[in-house]
Short mmCIF file of the C-alpha atoms (twelve columns), coordinates in Angstrom:
data_MODEL
# 
_entry.id   MODEL 
# 
loop_
_atom_site.group_PDB 
_atom_site.id 
_atom_site.type_symbol 
_atom_site.label_atom_id 
_atom_site.label_alt_id 
_atom_site.label_comp_id 
_atom_site.label_asym_id 
_atom_site.label_seq_id 
_atom_site.Cartn_x 
_atom_site.Cartn_y 
_atom_site.Cartn_z 
_atom_site.pdbx_PDB_model_num 
ATOM 1   C CA . MET A 1   37.972  167.339 76.663  1 
ATOM 2   C CA . MET A 2   39.016  166.463 79.813  1 
ATOM 3   C CA . VAL A 3   37.378  167.509 83.083  1 
ATOM 4   C CA . GLU A 4   39.552  168.069 86.289  1 
ATOM 5   C CA . ASN A 5   38.246  166.599 89.103  1 
ATOM 6   C CA . LYS A 6   38.823  169.074 92.225  1 
ATOM 7   C CA . ASN A 7   38.856  165.951 94.572  1 
ATOM 8   C CA . ASN A 8   42.054  164.731 93.181  1 
ATOM 9   C CA . PRO A 9   44.581  166.862 92.500  1 
ATOM 10  C CA . THR A 10  47.027  167.048 89.985  1 
ATOM 11  C CA . ARG A 11  51.105  167.125 90.293  1 
ATOM 12  C CA . ARG A 12  50.828  170.844 89.552  1 
ATOM 13  C CA . HIS A 13  48.470  171.756 91.990  1 
ATOM 14  C CA . PHE A 14  50.561  169.336 95.069  1 
ATOM 15  C CA . LEU A 15  53.799  171.175 94.013  1 
ATOM 16  C CA . ARG A 16  52.244  174.389 93.531  1 
ATOM 17  C CA . ASP A 17  50.837  174.287 97.027  1 
ATOM 18  C CA . SER A 18  53.438  172.324 98.529  1 
ATOM 19  C CA . LEU A 19  56.254  175.469 97.714  1 
ATOM 20  C CA . TRP A 20  53.342  177.928 99.569  1 
ATOM 21  C CA . GLY A 21  53.634  175.819 102.882 1 
ATOM 22  C CA . ALA A 22  57.198  175.510 102.642 1 
ATOM 23  C CA . CYS A 23  57.445  179.135 102.433 1 
ATOM 24  C CA . LEU A 24  54.479  180.289 105.303 1 
ATOM 25  C CA . ALA A 25  56.753  177.981 107.193 1 
ATOM 26  C CA . GLY A 26  60.188  179.111 106.629 1 
ATOM 27  C CA . LEU A 27  58.928  182.797 107.024 1 
ATOM 28  C CA . GLY A 28  57.084  181.839 110.509 1 
ATOM 29  C CA . GLY A 29  60.601  180.003 111.284 1 
ATOM 30  C CA . ILE A 30  62.222  183.626 110.475 1 
ATOM 31  C CA . ALA A 31  60.062  185.474 112.856 1 
ATOM 32  C CA . GLY A 32  59.889  182.947 115.992 1 
ATOM 33  C CA . PHE A 33  63.779  182.734 115.543 1 
ATOM 34  C CA . LEU A 34  64.325  186.678 115.445 1 
ATOM 35  C CA . GLY A 35  61.632  186.993 118.206 1 
ATOM 36  C CA . ARG A 36  63.654  185.102 120.500 1 
ATOM 37  C CA . LYS A 37  66.782  186.565 119.347 1 
ATOM 38  C CA . SER A 38  65.700  190.004 120.533 1 
ATOM 39  C CA . LYS A 39  64.031  188.450 123.311 1 
ATOM 40  C CA . GLY A 40  67.117  187.169 124.503 1 
ATOM 41  C CA . THR A 41  69.006  190.149 123.945 1 
ATOM 42  C CA . ASN A 42  66.766  192.397 126.675 1 
ATOM 43  C CA . THR A 43  68.047  189.804 129.373 1 
ATOM 44  C CA . VAL A 44  71.401  188.916 130.612 1 
ATOM 45  C CA . TRP A 45  72.356  186.020 132.778 1 
ATOM 46  C CA . GLN A 46  73.504  187.362 136.627 1 
ATOM 47  C CA . ILE A 47  74.210  186.296 140.176 1 
ATOM 48  C CA . ASP A 48  71.981  187.380 142.336 1 
ATOM 49  C CA . PRO A 49  74.819  188.074 145.287 1 
ATOM 50  C CA . GLU A 50  72.174  187.181 147.887 1 
ATOM 51  C CA . LEU A 51  71.088  183.846 146.929 1 
ATOM 52  C CA . CYS A 52  74.788  182.760 145.647 1 
ATOM 53  C CA . VAL A 53  76.827  180.519 148.398 1 
ATOM 54  C CA . ALA A 54  80.004  180.326 146.707 1 
ATOM 55  C CA . CYS A 55  79.907  176.627 145.906 1 
ATOM 56  C CA . GLY A 56  82.950  176.889 143.006 1 
ATOM 57  C CA . ASN A 57  80.574  176.331 139.812 1 
ATOM 58  C CA . CYS A 58  81.035  178.905 138.535 1 
ATOM 59  C CA . ALA A 59  84.661  178.046 137.792 1 
ATOM 60  C CA . THR A 60  84.141  175.079 136.267 1 
ATOM 61  C CA . TYR A 61  80.633  174.947 134.128 1 
ATOM 62  C CA . CYS A 62  80.605  178.211 131.688 1 
ATOM 63  C CA . VAL A 63  81.751  177.478 128.266 1 
ATOM 64  C CA . LEU A 64  84.419  180.235 127.960 1 
ATOM 65  C CA . GLU A 65  88.162  178.515 128.761 1 
ATOM 66  C CA . GLU A 66  87.712  181.233 131.298 1 
ATOM 67  C CA . SER A 67  84.601  181.443 133.357 1 
ATOM 68  C CA . ALA A 68  82.598  185.323 132.922 1 
ATOM 69  C CA . VAL A 69  81.979  184.798 136.281 1 
ATOM 70  C CA . LYS A 70  84.585  187.239 138.636 1 
ATOM 71  C CA . CYS A 71  85.045  188.859 141.567 1 
ATOM 72  C CA . VAL A 72  83.886  191.992 142.538 1 
ATOM 73  C CA . HIS A 73  84.714  194.320 145.622 1 
ATOM 74  C CA . ALA A 74  81.849  195.970 147.798 1 
ATOM 75  C CA . TYR A 75  84.604  198.925 149.214 1 
ATOM 76  C CA . ALA A 76  81.377  200.841 150.858 1 
ATOM 77  C CA . GLU A 77  80.846  197.165 153.008 1 
ATOM 78  C CA . CYS A 78  84.512  196.581 153.609 1 
ATOM 79  C CA . GLY A 79  85.820  196.530 156.986 1 
ATOM 80  C CA . TYR A 80  89.724  197.087 155.614 1 
ATOM 81  C CA . CYS A 81  90.585  194.715 157.945 1 
ATOM 82  C CA . LYS A 82  93.919  193.327 159.098 1 
ATOM 83  C CA . ILE A 83  92.845  189.779 158.644 1 
ATOM 84  C CA . CYS A 84  90.664  189.307 155.786 1 
ATOM 85  C CA . PHE A 85  89.187  185.830 155.385 1 
ATOM 86  C CA . GLY A 86  88.860  186.354 151.704 1 
ATOM 87  C CA . PHE A 87  92.155  186.958 151.440 1 
ATOM 88  C CA . PHE A 88  93.819  184.739 153.947 1 
ATOM 89  C CA . GLY A 89  92.914  180.875 154.460 1 
ATOM 90  C CA . PRO A 90  91.107  179.626 157.194 1 
ATOM 91  C CA . GLU A 91  94.513  179.406 158.861 1 
ATOM 92  C CA . PRO A 92  97.359  181.713 157.949 1 
ATOM 93  C CA . PHE A 93  100.472 180.124 158.736 1 
ATOM 94  C CA . ASP A 94  101.829 184.067 159.050 1 
ATOM 95  C CA . ILE A 95  99.717  187.555 158.774 1 
ATOM 96  C CA . ASP A 96  101.588 188.507 155.279 1 
ATOM 97  C CA . GLU A 97  101.038 187.951 151.448 1 
ATOM 98  C CA . ALA A 98  102.685 185.258 150.665 1 
ATOM 99  C CA . ALA A 99  101.298 182.528 148.329 1 
ATOM 100 C CA . GLU A 100 100.661 179.680 151.164 1 
ATOM 101 C CA . ASN A 101 98.870  181.723 153.518 1 
ATOM 102 C CA . GLN A 102 96.540  183.266 150.568 1 
ATOM 103 C CA . LEU A 103 92.983  181.375 150.238 1 
ATOM 104 C CA . CYS A 104 92.815  182.146 146.550 1 
ATOM 105 C CA . PRO A 105 94.063  180.050 143.966 1 
ATOM 106 C CA . THR A 106 95.419  181.791 141.136 1 
ATOM 107 C CA . GLY A 107 96.167  184.889 143.322 1 
ATOM 108 C CA . ALA A 108 94.000  187.390 142.219 1 
ATOM 109 C CA . ILE A 109 93.339  189.384 145.284 1 
ATOM 110 C CA . LYS A 110 95.831  192.507 146.093 1 
ATOM 111 C CA . ARG A 111 96.340  193.010 149.685 1 
ATOM 112 C CA . SER A 112 98.263  196.790 150.337 1 
ATOM 113 C CA . PHE A 113 98.765  198.545 153.685 1 
ATOM 114 C CA . VAL A 114 96.722  201.459 154.187 1 
ATOM 115 C CA . GLU A 115 97.963  202.367 157.950 1 
ATOM 116 C CA . ASP A 116 98.144  200.763 160.859 1 
ATOM 117 C CA . PRO A 117 95.347  198.448 161.399 1 
ATOM 118 C CA . TYR A 118 94.000  198.951 157.848 1 
ATOM 119 C CA . TYR A 119 94.414  197.263 154.409 1 
ATOM 120 C CA . GLU A 120 93.143  197.546 151.539 1 
ATOM 121 C CA . TYR A 121 92.189  194.952 149.294 1 
ATOM 122 C CA . THR A 122 91.782  194.700 145.201 1 
ATOM 123 C CA . ILE A 123 90.345  191.999 142.642 1 
ATOM 124 C CA . ASP A 124 92.838  191.784 139.562 1 
ATOM 125 C CA . GLU A 125 89.520  190.842 137.334 1 
ATOM 126 C CA . LYS A 126 92.414  188.922 135.176 1 
ATOM 127 C CA . LEU A 127 93.839  186.463 137.471 1 
ATOM 128 C CA . CYS A 128 90.383  185.342 139.225 1 
ATOM 129 C CA . ASN A 129 88.850  181.959 137.861 1 
ATOM 130 C CA . GLY A 130 85.418  182.687 139.490 1 
ATOM 131 C CA . CYS A 131 86.080  180.052 142.102 1 
ATOM 132 C CA . GLY A 132 84.066  181.738 144.958 1 
ATOM 133 C CA . LYS A 133 86.815  180.812 147.293 1 
ATOM 134 C CA . CYS A 134 87.182  184.356 149.123 1 
ATOM 135 C CA . VAL A 135 83.364  185.317 148.363 1 
ATOM 136 C CA . LYS A 136 83.080  181.946 150.467 1 
ATOM 137 C CA . GLY A 137 85.965  183.290 153.282 1 
ATOM 138 C CA . CYS A 138 84.406  186.695 153.986 1 
ATOM 139 C CA . ASN A 139 80.510  186.078 154.384 1 
ATOM 140 C CA . THR A 140 81.711  182.990 156.631 1 
ATOM 141 C CA . PHE A 141 84.150  185.223 159.075 1 
ATOM 142 C CA . GLY A 142 83.871  188.276 157.117 1 
ATOM 143 C CA . ASN A 143 81.403  191.252 156.505 1 
ATOM 144 C CA . GLY A 144 79.911  189.828 153.089 1 
ATOM 145 C CA . SER A 145 81.521  192.975 150.616 1 
ATOM 146 C CA . LEU A 146 82.991  190.278 148.173 1 
ATOM 147 C CA . PHE A 147 80.992  188.729 146.043 1 
ATOM 148 C CA . LEU A 148 80.853  187.268 142.265 1 
ATOM 149 C CA . GLN A 149 79.301  188.916 139.510 1 
ATOM 150 C CA . VAL A 150 78.981  188.446 135.559 1 
ATOM 151 C CA . ARG A 151 81.252  190.000 133.426 1 
ATOM 152 C CA . HIS A 152 78.996  191.162 130.567 1 
ATOM 153 C CA . ASP A 153 82.468  191.652 128.571 1 
ATOM 154 C CA . ARG A 154 82.867  188.261 128.214 1 
ATOM 155 C CA . CYS A 155 79.794  186.588 128.786 1 
ATOM 156 C CA . LEU A 156 78.616  184.420 125.573 1 
ATOM 157 C CA . ASN A 157 74.731  185.094 127.608 1 
ATOM 158 C CA . CYS A 158 73.767  181.737 126.445 1 
ATOM 159 C CA . ASN A 159 70.041  180.238 125.769 1 
ATOM 160 C CA . GLU A 160 70.662  178.288 128.636 1 
ATOM 161 C CA . CYS A 161 73.721  178.931 130.679 1 
ATOM 162 C CA . SER A 162 75.655  175.771 132.028 1 
ATOM 163 C CA . ILE A 163 76.758  177.660 134.963 1 
ATOM 164 C CA . ALA A 164 72.696  178.290 135.940 1 
ATOM 165 C CA . VAL A 165 72.327  174.903 135.595 1 
ATOM 166 C CA . ALA A 166 74.277  173.552 137.540 1 
ATOM 167 C CA . CYS A 167 73.966  176.669 140.574 1 
ATOM 168 C CA . PRO A 168 72.625  174.670 143.444 1 
ATOM 169 C CA . SER A 169 71.449  177.738 145.401 1 
ATOM 170 C CA . GLY A 170 69.147  179.654 142.331 1 
ATOM 171 C CA . ALA A 171 71.444  182.416 142.101 1 
ATOM 172 C CA . HIS A 172 72.187  182.727 138.354 1 
ATOM 173 C CA . LYS A 173 69.398  184.183 136.537 1 
ATOM 174 C CA . ARG A 174 68.207  186.212 133.909 1 
ATOM 175 C CA . VAL A 175 67.889  190.237 134.669 1 
ATOM 176 C CA . PRO A 176 67.297  193.438 132.361 1 
ATOM 177 C CA . ALA A 177 69.704  193.956 130.025 1 
ATOM 178 C CA . ASN A 178 69.828  197.505 131.100 1 
ATOM 179 C CA . LYS A 179 69.976  196.666 134.671 1 
ATOM 180 C CA . PRO A 180 72.570  193.882 133.948 1 
ATOM 181 C CA . TYR A 181 74.909  193.964 137.845 1 
ATOM 182 C CA . LEU A 182 73.404  192.977 140.475 1 
ATOM 183 C CA . LEU A 183 75.418  194.605 143.598 1 
ATOM 184 C CA . LYS A 184 75.448  194.011 146.800 1 
ATOM 185 C CA . ARG A 185 72.955  195.816 148.979 1 
ATOM 186 C CA . VAL A 186 75.380  197.977 151.866 1 
ATOM 187 C CA . ASP A 187 72.871  197.679 155.474 1 
ATOM 188 C CA . HIS A 188 73.750  200.779 157.179 1 
ATOM 189 C CA . ALA A 189 72.184  200.394 160.374 1 
# 
């Protein structure tokens, strides 16, 4: 009769222990994946308009063909100026809607007459590429009513957002999914 030596495992014990180890590792991996996925859905990427410098990276660094970042207009902050520096270039040839006078490279900002001297500016999000040129002009010479935001109906909510990595001011950050938009603070004196 052969006596089994406990210090020298048999092939059967080795295979059984290896199978149990693989099952436990697989369960641990699934639990970790589900935990990370549920944590990722609790937050989304967004741009803090108080930190954004309108560098243009949102238009070029998004993994999507058309950036998920779009310009937003805070109408409560807008002065409805005749000369809007988010709409017109720094030195427009004329004060009209001609393409050579517009700052936006895609024509996403529409200008409409309200009454003298007021004009309303609206953003056509389908045309907006998130370049931030209008935001930079509005913040430099205007009242800052234009700002950039991630549109969550387009955003893939990547684990590591390529725009966030390229953001020089750290404005692109995670926010709670139940409050996905960081709106500009309206300061009334």
